[in-house]
C-alpha positions in Angstrom: 98.0 105.7 116.0 96.3 103.4 113.6 93.1 105.0 112.5 90.7 103.1 110.2 87.8 104.7 108.4 84.4 103.1 108.4 82.1 102.7 105.4 80.1 105.9 106.1 83.2 108.0 106.5 84.5 106.7 103.1 81.2 107.5 101.5 81.2 111.0 103.0 84.8 111.6 101.8 83.9 110.3 98.3 80.6 112.4 98.0 82.2 115.3 96.1 83.7 113.0 93.5 80.5 110.9 93.3 78.3 114.0 92.8 80.6 115.2 90.1 80.6 111.9 88.2 76.8 111.6 88.5 76.4 114.6 86.2 77.8 112.4 83.4 74.6 110.3 83.5 71.0 111.0 82.8 69.2 112.9 85.6 66.6 110.2 86.0 69.3 107.6 86.8 71.5 109.6 89.2 69.8 108.7 92.4 69.9 104.9 91.6 73.5 105.2 90.5 74.5 107.0 93.6 72.9 104.3 95.8 74.7 101.6 93.8 78.0 103.4 94.2 77.5 103.7 97.9 76.6 100.0 98.1 79.8 99.1 96.3 81.8 101.2 98.7 80.1 99.5 101.7 80.6 96.0 100.3 84.2 96.7 99.4 84.9 98.0 102.9 83.4 94.9 104.4 85.5 92.7 102.2 88.6 94.6 103.4 87.6 94.2 107.0 87.0 90.5 106.5 90.3 89.9 104.7 92.2 91.6 107.5 90.7 89.4 110.2 93.1 87.2 112.1 92.9 83.5 111.4 91.4 81.1 114.0 94.8 79.9 115.1 96.0 83.5 115.5 93.0 84.2 117.8 93.8 81.1 119.8 97.4 82.1 120.2 96.3 85.6 121.2 93.9 84.1 123.8 96.6 81.8 125.1 99.0 84.7 125.5 96.4 86.8 127.3 95.7 83.9 129.7 99.5 83.4 130.4 99.9 87.2 131.0 96.9 87.3 133.3 98.3 84.4 135.3 101.7 86.1 135.6 100.0 89.3 136.7 97.9 87.3 139.3 101.1 85.7 140.6 102.8 89.0 141.0 99.8 90.4 142.9 100.0 87.5 145.3 103.7 88.0 145.7 104.6 84.6 144.2 106.2 85.7 140.9 
């Protein structure tokens, strides 16, 4: 099974490491830095999702294949194919 994490799950998994690293900065900057790190994680996850998107021609081929398969199934149901 191909399971993909969403941005919030990655942030949750990274929280212990982020909290540990935040102690290396001044206390008055920690909250801002944590928000910035979370934003970077979200933006990176969105880039990964976008880069893994199929091309337009791949989507057209997929749609054509689905239409062909649907037509074959319909013909079988009618006893023609």
